N, C-alpha and C positions, 0 to 999 in steps of 0.2 A: 531615465532607459528605454533604452530602443524592443519592442515590445514586437516591431520584425525580425530582430536578431532572434537565428536558430535555438529549438528548444537543450542542444549537442551543448549552445552555453551558459548555463544554466544546470541540467538536468546533474542529480546523483549520481555511480555511476559504483559505490562502492555499495553494495547492494545486498542484504542479510535477507537470503530468503530461505524457500522447504521448500518437501518434496510435496507432490498427491498423495503421499502414502503417512507420512510424519505426520508421527500425532502432536496432539494442539495445545498439549503440553510445552514440545520446544518451541510452537510460532507464540505462544506466553509469557514463555519464559527468552524469546527473540526479540522480544516487543519492553521485556521492563528492562534488562543487563542492558540495551543498546535505547533505549532510551524514545523507539518511532512508533508510529501510530500505523504505519503500513504495509504484509508482509508477504509479496508476489510466493506465488505458487508455480513452481514449474516443476515440467516436466522432461528433466533431460535439456534443459535451457532453453525449451520454451513456454513460453507463460502462457496459464492455463486459469488461472485464479489468481487473486485479492483477497489479502483476513486483512480486514480492517477492524480498529480497536471497539469499535461498533460492533460489528462481528462477533467475537471472540467474550464482548462485557453481556453481547447481547443472549449467546452460545452458554453462557454463564447463570447469564437470571431467568433462563425459561420454565425454572421452577416458581414458589413459589417460597418463600423463606424458614426454614424449622433447625432445629437442635444439626439436624442430617445435610447441609444444604453445604456446610465444609468440605463431611464428606464422598455423598454426591458431586461436589465437583472436581471434586478430587482426580475420583472414580471418570469422571466421562472427558475431564483435559489429556488421562493414559488409557482413554478406548476407540475416544472417536479420534480419525485422519484430518488436517487441513481439508482434501477431496472436500469433505464434509460440512465443514464451514463456508466455503472461500465462495464469494462473488462468483461468479464468469459470464461471461459475452461483455467483457471491459472493453468501454473507451478506451484508445489505445493515438500515439499520435509516434511519429517517427522520430528522428535525429532534426532532420532536415527538416518541420516544420517548426513554423514561426510563434514567440511567445505570446504572439495572441492569438494564436486557435489558443493557445491553452487557455487565458485567459478563459474567452467563448464558449467553450466547457466547460469550465470551470462553472461558469453564470449558469449555464444552460443545467446542466446535470444535479450541479448541488452538491460535488460530494469533494473529497479532497487530494486527492490522487490519479494521476495517470501515469500508468507504463505507458515507457516507449523506447518498441520495436523497431527490429528491423525486417524489411518485410517477409524474409518466409518467418514469423513473427519467435525471433532469437530475444533473448529481451535484452533493451544492453539503457535502457537508466529508469526513474522513477524521476515526475517531478510532481512534488505538493507544493499548497497556496505556502506554509509554514516557504520551500523557497522565495515562493512571489513574494513575501511582505519580508521576506531577507531582503531578497535583491534591493526592493524599493528606500526599505531607511540607509540601507549598504549607500542608494545614492542622495536620500537627503541630509545624511552624514557628511558624508564628500561636498554637498553641498556648499 
């Protein structure tokens, strides 16, 4: 694996995104149907946040479990917006940044997804630790 290669060579570009005003139930459904763990939040294609599976689970488990938990979670999913639970002020990379730079960010910050943006904050891709693992495994199998 050439860690000096640009992120654009391995980033995911076919993204599932939500708008800031979308309800959290849409985020949950996107994650469940597409089996993904990170959903970027955009406003007119400008990255404004990210919702991880951990963010969603934290949001849903914010109350002590009781017999009304499922009902309350359903109400919360339909009434809260993506903007209310997203993580803001994200570390981002540019398409021309190296895979090595992504690895350093993953190691330093212990998160699992990095949005890839153009200079004007337009979202163009995402890279996850899963992408890196797949790249390593592909190289090992073909060697």
